[in-house]
C-alpha positions as CSV (number, residue, x, y, z in Angstrom):
1,M,8.0,-32.4,5.1
2,T,9.4,-35.2,3.1
3,P,12.9,-35.1,1.6
4,F,11.4,-35.1,-1.8
5,S,9.3,-32.0,-1.0
6,Q,12.3,-30.2,0.4
7,K,14.3,-30.9,-2.8
8,M,11.4,-29.7,-4.9
9,M,11.2,-26.4,-2.9
10,C,15.0,-25.9,-3.3
11,L,14.7,-26.6,-7.0
12,S,11.9,-24.0,-7.3
13,T,14.0,-21.4,-5.7
14,L,17.0,-22.1,-7.9
15,A,15.0,-22.2,-11.0
16,G,13.7,-18.7,-10.1
17,I,17.3,-17.5,-9.8
18,A,18.2,-19.0,-13.1
19,T,15.3,-17.3,-15.1
20,A,17.0,-15.1,-17.6
21,G,16.0,-12.1,-19.7
22,Y,15.9,-8.3,-19.0
23,T,12.4,-7.2,-17.9
24,C,11.0,-4.2,-19.7
25,S,8.6,-2.2,-17.6
26,D,6.9,1.3,-17.3
27,G,5.4,1.0,-20.8
28,Y,8.7,-0.1,-22.4
29,T,8.4,-3.2,-24.6
30,T,11.0,-5.9,-25.5
31,K,13.0,-5.3,-28.7
32,A,12.7,-7.8,-31.5
33,G,15.4,-10.4,-32.1
34,E,18.4,-10.8,-29.8
35,P,19.4,-7.4,-28.7
36,S,22.7,-6.9,-26.9
37,C,23.6,-4.9,-23.8
38,A,26.1,-2.1,-23.9
39,T,28.8,-4.2,-22.2
40,A,29.6,-7.8,-21.2
41,Y,28.3,-7.1,-17.7
42,E,24.8,-6.9,-16.4
43,A,25.3,-3.2,-15.6
44,G,25.4,-2.6,-19.3
45,C,21.8,-3.9,-19.7
46,S,19.2,-1.2,-19.6
47,K,15.9,0.0,-21.0
48,A,17.9,1.8,-23.7
49,T,19.7,-1.4,-24.9
50,C,17.0,-4.0,-24.4
51,C,13.6,-2.2,-24.7
52,I,11.6,-0.1,-27.1
53,A,10.7,3.3,-25.5
54,P,7.0,3.9,-25.0
55,K,5.3,6.3,-27.3
56,K,4.2,9.6,-25.8
57,C,1.2,11.8,-26.7
58,S,3.7,14.2,-28.3
59,A,4.2,11.7,-31.1
60,Y,0.6,12.1,-32.1
61,S,0.0,15.8,-31.4
62,V,0.3,17.2,-35.0
63,T,-1.9,14.6,-36.7
64,W,-4.5,14.4,-34.0
65,I,-4.8,18.2,-33.6
66,L,-5.2,18.5,-37.4
67,A,-7.7,15.7,-37.5
68,Q,-9.6,17.4,-34.7
69,A,-10.3,20.3,-37.0
70,T,-12.4,18.0,-39.2
71,N,-14.1,16.2,-36.3
72,G,-11.5,13.4,-36.2
73,G,-8.9,12.7,-33.5
74,C,-10.4,13.5,-30.0
75,H,-13.6,14.7,-31.7
76,K,-14.2,11.4,-33.5
77,N,-17.7,9.8,-33.1
78,G,-19.1,13.0,-31.7
79,N,-16.7,12.9,-28.7
80,K,-16.6,16.2,-26.7
81,A,-12.9,16.1,-25.9
82,F,-9.8,17.8,-27.2
83,F,-6.1,16.8,-27.7
84,D,-4.6,18.0,-24.4
85,K,-1.1,19.6,-25.1
86,K,-0.5,19.5,-21.3
87,K,-0.3,15.7,-21.7
88,S,2.5,15.6,-24.2
89,A,4.7,13.5,-21.9
90,M,2.0,10.9,-21.1
91,T,2.7,7.4,-22.2
92,V,0.4,5.8,-24.8
93,A,-0.2,2.1,-24.0
94,A,0.4,-0.6,-26.5
95,P,-0.7,-1.4,-29.1
96,H,-1.0,2.3,-29.7
97,K,-4.4,2.2,-31.4
98,D,-6.9,5.1,-31.5
99,A,-8.5,3.9,-28.2
100,D,-5.1,3.9,-26.5
101,I,-4.2,7.4,-27.8
102,K,-7.6,8.7,-26.8
103,A,-7.3,7.3,-23.3
104,A,-3.9,8.9,-22.7
105,C,-4.1,12.2,-24.6
106,C,-7.7,13.5,-24.8
107,T,-9.4,15.5,-22.2
108,P,-13.1,16.3,-21.9
109,Y,-14.0,19.9,-22.7
110,S,-15.8,19.9,-19.3
111,S,-12.4,19.6,-17.7
112,A,-10.6,22.2,-19.8
113,K,-8.4,24.9,-18.2
114,C,-8.1,28.4,-19.4
115,S,-4.6,27.7,-20.8
116,D,-6.3,25.1,-23.2
117,W,-8.0,27.9,-25.1
118,A,-4.7,29.6,-26.0
119,G,-4.8,30.3,-29.8
120,V,-8.6,30.1,-29.8
121,H,-9.5,33.0,-27.5
122,A,-7.4,35.8,-26.0
123,C,-7.7,38.2,-23.1
124,A,-8.3,41.9,-23.7
125,S,-5.5,44.5,-23.3
126,G,-4.8,45.2,-19.7
127,T,-5.9,41.7,-18.6
128,G,-4.0,38.5,-18.2
129,L,-4.9,34.8,-18.6
130,Q,-5.5,32.8,-15.5
131,K,-3.9,29.7,-17.0
132,D,-4.8,27.0,-14.4
133,K,-8.4,28.1,-13.8
134,A,-11.2,25.7,-14.8
135,A,-12.8,26.8,-18.1
136,P,-15.6,24.4,-19.4
137,P,-17.2,26.0,-22.4
138,D,-20.8,27.2,-22.2
139,G,-21.8,26.6,-25.9
140,A,-24.6,24.2,-26.9
141,D,-22.1,22.0,-28.8
142,G,-20.1,21.5,-25.5
143,K,-16.9,22.4,-27.3
144,S,-16.9,26.2,-27.6
145,F,-17.9,29.4,-25.8
146,T,-21.0,31.2,-26.9
147,A,-19.1,34.5,-27.1
148,L,-15.6,35.8,-26.5
149,A,-17.0,37.8,-23.6
150,K,-17.9,34.5,-21.8
151,F,-14.4,33.2,-22.2
152,R,-13.0,36.5,-20.9
153,A,-15.4,36.5,-17.9
154,T,-14.1,33.0,-17.0
155,C,-10.4,33.3,-17.7
156,C,-9.2,36.9,-17.7
157,A,-8.3,39.1,-14.8
158,T,-6.9,42.7,-14.6
159,T,-3.2,42.6,-14.9
160,P,-1.6,44.2,-11.8
161,K,0.3,47.4,-12.6
162,T,4.0,47.2,-11.9
163,C,6.9,49.7,-12.1
164,A,7.3,48.6,-15.7
165,T,4.0,50.4,-16.5
166,W,5.5,53.8,-15.6
167,S,9.1,53.1,-16.6
168,V,9.0,54.9,-20.0
169,A,7.2,58.0,-18.8
170,W,9.0,58.4,-15.5
171,M,12.5,57.9,-17.0
172,A,11.7,60.3,-19.8
173,A,10.4,62.8,-17.3
174,A,13.5,62.6,-15.3
175,T,15.8,63.0,-18.3
176,G,13.8,65.3,-20.5
177,S,12.6,65.1,-24.1
178,G,13.2,67.1,-27.3
179,Y,12.6,65.1,-30.4
180,T,8.8,64.9,-31.2
181,C,7.5,61.3,-31.4
182,A,4.0,60.5,-32.5
183,D,4.0,57.2,-30.6
184,G,6.0,58.4,-27.6
185,P,9.8,58.5,-26.9
186,K,11.9,55.4,-26.3
187,A,12.5,54.5,-22.6
188,G,15.4,56.0,-20.8
189,E,17.7,58.5,-22.5
190,P,17.8,57.5,-26.2
191,L,20.7,58.8,-28.2
192,C,20.9,59.9,-31.8
193,A,23.3,58.0,-34.1
194,T,26.1,60.6,-34.0
195,A,26.9,64.0,-32.6
196,N,25.1,65.6,-35.6
197,E,21.5,66.8,-35.5
198,A,20.7,65.2,-38.8
199,S,21.2,61.7,-37.2
200,C,18.2,62.2,-34.9
201,S,15.2,60.3,-36.3
202,K,12.1,58.3,-35.3
203,T,14.3,55.2,-35.4
204,T,16.7,56.5,-32.8
205,C,14.4,58.5,-30.6
206,C,10.8,57.1,-30.8
207,N,8.8,54.0,-30.1
208,A,8.0,52.1,-33.2
209,P,4.4,51.8,-34.6
210,K,2.6,48.5,-34.9
211,T,4.4,46.3,-37.5
212,C,4.1,42.8,-38.8
213,A,6.3,41.6,-35.9
214,T,3.4,42.5,-33.6
215,Y,1.1,39.9,-35.3
216,S,3.7,37.3,-36.3
217,A,3.1,34.8,-33.5
218,A,-0.7,34.7,-33.8
219,W,-0.8,34.7,-37.6
220,I,1.9,32.0,-38.0
221,L,0.0,29.7,-35.6
222,A,-3.3,30.4,-37.3
223,Q,-1.7,29.6,-40.7
224,A,-1.0,26.0,-39.4
225,V,-4.8,25.4,-39.4
226,N,-5.6,27.3,-42.6
227,G,-6.1,30.6,-40.9
228,G,-4.0,33.8,-41.0
229,C,-2.5,34.3,-44.5
230,Q,-4.1,31.0,-45.7
231,K,-7.7,31.9,-44.6
232,D,-10.3,31.3,-47.3
233,S,-8.0,28.9,-49.1
234,N,-5.5,31.7,-49.9
235,K,-2.1,30.5,-51.1
236,D,-0.1,33.0,-49.1
237,F,2.3,32.8,-46.1
238,F,3.2,35.1,-43.3
239,D,6.4,36.7,-44.6
240,K,9.0,36.9,-41.8
241,K,11.0,39.2,-44.1
242,K,8.3,41.8,-43.5
243,M,8.6,42.0,-39.7
244,A,9.4,45.7,-39.9
245,V,6.6,46.7,-42.3
246,V,4.1,49.1,-40.6
247,V,0.5,47.8,-40.4
248,A,-2.0,50.5,-41.3
249,S,-4.9,51.5,-39.0
250,P,-7.3,50.2,-38.0
251,H,-5.0,47.2,-37.8
252,G,-7.6,44.7,-38.9
253,E,-7.2,41.4,-40.8
254,T,-7.3,43.3,-44.1
255,Q,-4.5,45.6,-43.1
256,V,-2.4,42.8,-41.6
257,K,-2.8,40.7,-44.7
258,A,-1.9,43.6,-47.0
259,A,1.2,44.4,-45.1
260,C,2.5,41.0,-44.0
261,C,1.4,38.2,-46.4
262,T,3.2,37.1,-49.5
263,P,2.0,34.6,-52.2
264,F,3.8,31.3,-52.2
265,S,4.5,31.9,-55.9
266,A,6.7,34.9,-54.9
267,A,8.6,33.0,-52.1
268,K,12.3,33.3,-51.7
269,C,14.6,30.4,-50.6
270,S,15.0,32.0,-47.2
271,D,11.2,31.7,-46.6
272,W,11.5,27.9,-46.4
273,T,13.9,27.9,-43.4
274,G,12.7,25.5,-40.8
275,I,10.7,23.5,-43.4
276,Y,13.5,22.4,-45.8
277,A,17.3,22.4,-45.4
278,C,20.4,22.1,-47.6
279,A,22.7,19.2,-47.5
280,A,26.1,19.3,-45.8
281,G,28.6,21.4,-47.7
282,T,26.0,23.5,-49.3
283,S,24.1,26.6,-48.2
284,V,20.8,28.2,-48.9
285,Q,20.7,31.1,-51.5
286,N,18.5,33.2,-49.4
287,D,17.3,35.8,-52.0
288,K,16.7,33.4,-54.8
289,T,13.1,32.9,-56.0
290,A,11.7,29.6,-54.8
291,A,8.1,29.1,-55.9
292,P,7.0,25.6,-54.8
293,D,6.2,23.0,-57.4
294,G,3.6,21.0,-55.4
295,A,0.1,20.5,-56.6
296,D,-1.2,22.4,-53.6
297,G,0.8,25.4,-54.5
298,K,2.2,25.6,-51.0
299,S,4.9,23.0,-50.9
300,F,7.7,21.3,-52.9
301,T,7.0,17.8,-54.2
302,A,10.3,16.6,-52.7
303,L,13.3,17.8,-50.7
304,A,15.5,17.3,-53.8
305,K,13.4,19.9,-55.7
306,F,14.0,22.4,-53.0
307,R,17.7,21.7,-52.9
308,E,17.9,21.9,-56.7
309,T,16.3,25.4,-56.5
310,C,17.9,26.8,-53.4
311,C,21.2,25.2,-52.4
312,A,24.7,25.8,-53.7
313,T,28.2,24.8,-52.6
314,T,29.3,27.0,-49.7
315,P,32.2,29.3,-50.7
316,K,35.1,29.9,-48.4
317,T,35.0,33.4,-46.9
318,C,37.3,35.5,-44.6
319,A,35.2,34.2,-41.7
320,T,36.7,30.7,-42.4
321,Y,40.2,32.0,-41.7
322,S,39.5,34.6,-39.1
323,A,40.4,32.7,-35.9
324,A,43.7,31.3,-37.2
325,W,44.8,34.5,-38.9
326,M,44.0,36.7,-35.9
327,L,45.9,34.4,-33.6
328,A,48.8,34.3,-36.0
329,S,48.9,38.1,-35.9
330,L,49.8,38.0,-32.2
331,T,53.2,36.5,-33.3
332,S,53.7,38.7,-36.4
333,G,52.1,36.2,-38.7
334,G,48.9,36.3,-40.6
335,C,48.3,39.8,-42.0
336,L,51.5,41.0,-40.3
337,K,53.7,38.4,-42.0
338,D,57.0,39.6,-43.6
339,G,56.7,43.0,-41.8
340,A,53.4,44.0,-43.5
341,K,51.5,46.7,-41.7
342,D,48.1,45.2,-42.3
343,F,45.4,43.8,-40.0
344,F,42.7,41.1,-40.4
345,D,39.7,43.1,-41.3
346,R,36.6,41.9,-39.4
347,K,34.4,44.0,-41.6
348,K,35.4,41.6,-44.5
349,M,34.1,38.4,-42.9
350,A,31.7,37.8,-45.8
351,V,34.2,38.4,-48.5
352,V,34.9,35.3,-50.7
353,V,38.5,34.0,-50.7
354,A,39.6,33.0,-54.3
355,S,41.0,29.6,-55.2
356,P,43.4,28.0,-54.4
357,H,42.7,29.6,-50.9
358,G,46.4,30.1,-50.1
359,D,48.0,32.8,-48.0
360,A,48.2,35.2,-50.9
361,Q,44.5,34.8,-51.7
362,V,43.5,35.1,-48.0
363,K,45.6,38.3,-47.6
364,A,44.2,39.8,-50.7
365,A,40.6,39.3,-49.6
366,C,40.9,39.8,-45.8
367,C,43.7,42.1,-44.9
368,T,43.6,45.9,-44.8
369,P,46.5,48.4,-44.3
370,F,46.5,50.1,-40.9
371,S,46.7,53.4,-42.9
372,S,43.1,52.6,-44.1
373,A,41.7,51.6,-40.7
374,K,38.3,52.9,-39.5
375,C,37.5,53.7,-35.9
376,S,35.5,50.4,-35.5
377,D,38.6,48.4,-36.4
378,W,40.2,49.4,-33.0
379,A,37.3,48.0,-30.9
380,G,38.7,45.9,-28.1
381,I,42.1,47.7,-28.3
382,Y,41.1,51.2,-27.5
383,G,37.9,52.6,-26.0
384,C,36.0,55.9,-25.7
385,A,35.8,57.8,-22.4
386,S,32.5,57.8,-20.5
387,G,30.0,60.2,-22.1
388,T,31.4,59.8,-25.6
389,V,30.6,57.3,-28.3
390,L,32.5,55.7,-31.1
391,H,32.1,57.1,-34.6
392,S,32.6,53.7,-36.2
393,T,33.1,54.7,-39.8
394,D,35.5,57.7,-39.3
395,A,39.0,57.2,-40.7
396,A,41.5,56.2,-38.0
397,A,45.0,55.7,-39.3
398,P,47.4,55.2,-36.3
399,D,50.0,57.8,-35.6
400,G,52.5,55.6,-33.8
401,S,56.1,55.2,-35.1
402,D,55.5,51.5,-35.8
403,G,52.6,52.3,-38.1
404,K,50.3,49.9,-36.3
405,T,49.3,51.6,-33.1
406,F,48.3,55.1,-31.7
407,S,51.0,56.9,-29.8
408,A,48.5,57.4,-26.9
409,L,44.9,56.7,-25.9
410,A,44.2,60.4,-26.2
411,K,45.2,60.4,-29.8
412,Y,42.7,57.6,-30.6
413,R,39.9,59.3,-28.7
414,Q,40.6,62.6,-30.5
415,A,40.1,60.8,-33.8
416,C,37.2,58.5,-32.9
417,C,35.2,59.6,-29.9
418,K,32.6,62.3,-29.6
419,A,29.7,63.1,-27.2
420,P,26.5,61.8,-28.7
421,L,23.6,64.2,-29.3
422,K,20.8,63.4,-26.9
423,C,17.2,63.1,-28.1
424,S,16.4,65.4,-25.2
425,A,17.7,69.0,-25.6
426,Y,17.6,69.9,-21.9
427,P,17.2,68.2,-18.5
428,R,13.9,68.3,-16.8
429,K,13.3,67.4,-13.1
430,G,10.4,65.0,-13.2
431,G,9.8,61.4,-12.4
432,C,12.1,60.1,-9.6
433,A,14.0,63.4,-9.8
434,K,10.9,65.5,-9.0
435,D,11.3,68.2,-6.3
436,N,15.1,67.9,-6.6
437,A,15.0,64.4,-5.2
438,K,18.3,62.5,-5.6
439,D,16.7,59.3,-6.7
440,F,16.6,57.3,-9.9
441,F,14.1,55.0,-11.6
442,D,15.3,51.6,-10.6
443,K,15.1,49.1,-13.5
444,K,15.7,46.3,-11.1
445,K,12.2,47.0,-9.7
446,M,10.3,46.5,-13.0
447,A,8.2,43.7,-11.5
448,V,7.3,45.5,-8.2
449,T,3.5,46.1,-7.9
450,V,2.5,49.7,-7.4
451,A,-0.1,50.1,-4.6
452,S,-3.4,51.9,-5.1
453,P,-4.4,54.6,-5.9
454,Q,-1.2,54.4,-8.1
455,G,-0.5,58.1,-7.9
456,D,3.0,59.7,-8.0
457,T,3.5,59.0,-4.3
458,Q,2.9,55.3,-4.8
459,V,5.0,55.0,-8.0
460,K,7.9,56.8,-6.3
461,A,7.7,54.6,-3.2
462,A,7.7,51.4,-5.3
463,C,10.0,52.3,-8.2
464,C,12.5,54.9,-7.2
465,T,15.8,54.3,-5.3
466,P,18.1,56.9,-3.8
467,F,21.5,57.3,-5.6
468,L,23.1,56.7,-2.2
469,S,21.8,53.1,-2.4
470,A,22.8,52.5,-6.0
471,K,24.5,49.3,-7.1
472,C,27.2,49.0,-9.7
473,S,24.7,47.5,-12.1
474,D,22.6,50.6,-12.0
475,W,25.3,52.5,-13.8
476,A,25.2,50.2,-16.9
477,G,25.0,52.4,-19.9
478,V,26.5,55.4,-18.1
479,H,30.0,54.1,-17.1
480,G,31.9,50.9,-18.1
481,C,34.9,48.9,-17.0
482,V,38.2,48.8,-18.9
483,A,39.3,45.7,-20.8
484,G,40.5,43.0,-18.5
485,T,38.2,43.9,-15.7
486,S,34.5,43.0,-15.0
487,L,31.6,44.8,-13.4
488,Q,30.9,43.8,-9.8
489,K,27.1,44.1,-10.3
490,D,25.9,43.8,-6.7
491,S,28.6,46.0,-5.1
492,A,27.4,49.3,-3.5
493,A,28.1,52.3,-5.8
494,A,26.9,55.6,-4.3
495,P,28.2,58.4,-6.5
496,D,30.8,60.9,-5.1
497,G,29.9,63.9,-7.3
498,T,28.8,67.2,-5.7
499,D,25.3,66.8,-7.2
500,G,24.8,63.5,-5.4
501,K,23.7,61.9,-8.7
502,S,27.0,61.2,-10.6
503,F,30.6,60.2,-10.3
504,S,33.2,63.0,-10.3
505,D,35.3,60.9,-12.7
506,V,35.0,57.5,-14.4
507,A,38.1,56.4,-12.5
508,K,36.0,56.8,-9.3
509,F,33.3,54.5,-10.7
510,R,35.9,52.0,-11.8
511,A,37.6,51.9,-8.4
512,K,34.3,50.9,-6.8
513,C,32.8,48.7,-9.5
514,C,35.5,47.1,-11.6
515,A,37.8,44.3,-10.6
516,I,40.1,41.8,-12.3
517,P,38.3,38.5,-12.4
518,P,40.0,35.7,-10.5
519,T,42.2,33.5,-12.6
520,P,40.5,30.1,-12.9
521,P,42.7,27.1,-11.8
522,K,44.5,25.3,-14.5
523,K,43.3,21.8,-15.3
524,C,44.9,18.9,-17.0
525,S,42.7,19.7,-20.0
526,A,44.8,22.9,-20.6
527,Y,47.9,20.7,-21.4
528,T,46.2,17.8,-23.3
529,V,47.3,18.7,-26.9
530,A,50.9,19.7,-26.0
531,W,51.6,16.8,-23.7
532,I,50.0,14.1,-25.9
533,L,52.0,15.3,-28.9
534,A,55.2,15.4,-26.8
535,Q,54.5,11.9,-25.6
536,A,54.7,10.7,-29.2
537,V,58.4,11.6,-29.2
538,N,59.2,10.4,-25.7
539,G,58.4,13.7,-24.0
540,G,55.5,14.7,-21.8
541,C,54.6,11.9,-19.4
542,Q,57.3,9.7,-21.0
543,K,60.1,12.2,-20.5
544,D,63.3,10.7,-18.9
545,S,62.2,7.2,-19.9
546,N,59.1,7.4,-17.6
547,K,56.6,4.6,-18.2
548,A,53.5,6.7,-17.9
549,F,50.9,8.2,-20.2
550,F,48.8,11.4,-20.2
551,D,45.6,10.2,-18.7
552,K,42.5,11.7,-20.4
553,K,40.4,10.5,-17.5
554,K,42.1,13.2,-15.5
555,L,41.2,16.2,-17.7
556,A,39.3,17.9,-14.8
557,M,42.2,17.5,-12.3
558,T,43.7,20.7,-11.0
559,V,47.4,21.3,-11.7
560,A,49.1,22.8,-8.7
561,A,51.1,26.0,-9.0
562,P,53.6,27.0,-10.3
563,H,52.3,24.7,-13.1
564,K,55.7,23.3,-14.0
565,D,56.4,19.9,-15.6
566,A,56.6,18.2,-12.3
567,D,53.2,19.6,-11.3
568,I,51.6,18.6,-14.6
569,K,53.1,15.1,-14.3
570,A,51.8,14.7,-10.7
571,A,48.3,15.6,-11.7
572,C,47.9,14.3,-15.2
573,C,50.1,11.3,-15.8
574,T,49.3,7.6,-14.9
575,P,51.8,4.7,-14.9
576,Y,51.1,2.2,-17.7
577,S,51.0,-0.5,-15.0
578,S,47.8,1.2,-13.7
579,A,46.2,1.6,-17.2
580,K,42.5,0.7,-17.8
581,C,41.2,-0.8,-21.0
582,V,39.6,2.6,-21.9
583,D,43.1,4.2,-21.9
584,W,44.0,2.2,-25.0
585,A,41.2,3.6,-27.1
586,G,42.6,4.8,-30.4
587,V,45.6,2.5,-30.0
588,Y,44.0,-1.0,-29.9
589,G,40.5,-2.0,-30.8
590,C,38.2,-5.0,-30.1
591,A,37.1,-7.4,-32.8
592,V,33.7,-7.2,-34.5
593,G,31.1,-8.7,-32.2
594,T,33.0,-7.8,-29.0
595,V,32.9,-4.7,-26.7
596,L,35.5,-2.9,-24.6
597,L,35.6,-3.6,-20.9
598,S,36.3,0.1,-20.2
599,T,37.1,0.0,-16.5
600,D,39.0,-3.3,-16.4
601,A,42.7,-3.2,-15.5
602,A,44.9,-3.4,-18.6
603,A,48.6,-3.2,-17.8
604,P,50.6,-3.9,-21.0
605,D,52.7,-7.1,-21.3
606,G,55.2,-5.7,-23.8
607,S,58.9,-5.7,-22.9
608,D,59.0,-1.9,-23.1
609,G,56.3,-1.7,-20.4
610,K,54.3,0.7,-22.6
611,T,52.6,-1.6,-25.1
612,F,51.0,-5.0,-25.5
613,S,53.1,-7.7,-27.1
614,N,50.3,-8.1,-29.7
615,L,46.7,-7.2,-30.5
616,A,45.5,-10.6,-29.3
617,K,46.9,-10.0,-25.8
618,F,45.0,-6.7,-25.6
619,R,41.8,-8.3,-26.8
620,Q,42.2,-11.2,-24.3
621,V,42.3,-8.6,-21.5
622,C,39.9,-6.0,-22.6
623,C,37.3,-7.4,-25.1
624,K,34.3,-9.6,-24.5
625,A,31.1,-10.4,-26.3
626,P,28.3,-8.1,-25.1
627,L,25.8,-9.7,-22.8
628,K,22.5,-10.5,-24.5
629,C,19.4,-9.0,-23.1
630,S,17.9,-12.4,-22.9
631,A,20.8,-13.6,-20.7
632,Y,20.2,-10.9,-18.1
633,I,19.5,-12.5,-14.6
634,G,19.1,-9.4,-12.5
635,T,22.1,-9.8,-10.2
636,E,25.8,-10.5,-10.6
637,M,25.5,-12.6,-7.4
638,A,24.1,-15.7,-9.2
639,S,27.3,-17.8,-9.2
640,G,28.3,-20.7,-11.4
641,A,27.8,-23.0,-8.4
642,I,24.2,-22.0,-8.1
643,M,23.6,-22.5,-11.8
644,Q,25.2,-25.9,-11.7
645,A,23.1,-26.9,-8.7
646,T,20.0,-25.8,-10.7
647,S,21.0,-28.0,-13.6
648,F,21.6,-30.9,-11.3
649,W,18.2,-30.7,-9.7
650,L,16.5,-30.3,-13.1
651,A,18.1,-33.6,-14.1
652,V,17.0,-35.2,-10.9
653,V,13.4,-34.1,-11.5
654,G,13.5,-35.6,-14.9
655,V,14.7,-39.0,-13.6
656,I,12.0,-39.0,-10.9
657,A,9.3,-38.1,-13.4
658,M,10.4,-40.9,-15.7
659,W,10.4,-43.4,-12.7
660,V,7.0,-42.3,-11.6
661,L,5.6,-42.7,-15.1
């Protein structure tokens, strides 16, 4: 090889190293203009800074699915394909034309899965969808099934019966029933609202009939393609305010529509939630009438029209002041200020505080005398004994000498706690308790499959658990832990009562199942506010003329016990001589057109050892123009020497070329 050839090969290698520009791949395309990287280093160059993210099928789903309904989108030109929602994350190739979208997002009906027919066909009661099973349609058009039965034969299978199937009947059988329910009693042991017989009702004791909530999902989805409440060009919407309205038998479309649909002309502002929103500082007036003004009778002509109709400046309420005032009460401030015997009343959260929103106005709106307290106001301070319930609205003025507390827990319970009346009038030994068995229906086993022939023996074997094998979690709703302790859910909790099915005392349960949760270790983050504020007056990390600062990079560091100043200092303070550029954020800033070199060393040069002598010094150390995406080389190893060599050989080639010519 001639010397000239060798030099040309060397030049070719160097020229390859010198080629600059961040390469966008995997469907990403180069941004227009001269984009900058996040920092002055190559590590700050990325697809996010230099490239345009590829478009996904999800970006076209709404328009293409709507277009499909009128033989557009994936159906265009007689194509027998559908917009495949399973491909939402697929990348659409540039230039993002119809052909590119079709290639990425459409699937032939001949390759459809059962899950692709969701919202079009459904399985019968007692059967479940086999989502991943192949489901090409059998219709002559190649896009539909000839009958619902054909779809079900392909895609639906009998749902296996689990313990959940028997849970209501077996738990009711074990605990009894008394209140007559047309649609069956609620699962477990439902309770009436109070200890009085008049409080027993269908609401407290019985399963609810079919309501609009039963049909909400299907009808709201159908509405998106002019079905449901909008079928036959009807200008109605599925009214989510009517979720509790009962749908009459035989529960057909006519009955659902009559119960659950509302004309757009009768819409309230709350009905537009999720479609339009109020501007910051304003809130929606939920119950205000909000008929749309659009020509289609189903929408507003502009967001401004909606806001003009439905939005108003948000008033300040007691909720705005709740946190601060309840904390202040702990140190005899807030509602207790100046010896007042009042408390911040959480029942008044929605009460509007009058202008000018000072202490007097907050107190007038939000505080209540302890002498007017209700039982519910003591929640979190006192609790009822196991087997009794709180009568929330009963009067509960404290009897303590300070006028702010009860003299004893027993006094509170005497005023506020009573045994609830059970929906069942007497116990009955059925279900898991049949034949005097000391077992319970185990709600942890709801998903366990019951073997054939699914008789009492098989249900019991699959779903019942001996009380001797009970866990603490199985007693939820029967016993509870006191404030400051937490339930050890997986701990063994066999009862000690003589009947083998209950605890002799709630204290016995708590001894087995309740424990004080471990105190989490204290981190630097716990001292941030106090120490940074102290630092401003030469305290905290700067105490005793120390030249150190509270290092926010160390917020997750653990502070050793006993958590004294020396321990906090050791964990959380950093000498200014070891500062990084990022540590000066909020103190100094870079000039426009430059970026912070966050991790670079930035020891200050000021005579006090804690500051820079001037802003220019800081910027000299920490600020640099961001690297242009076009200047990206691909490695920080390309040194200036190599670049200079490249320039030299390019010059040599130019001279040789001129000589040859």
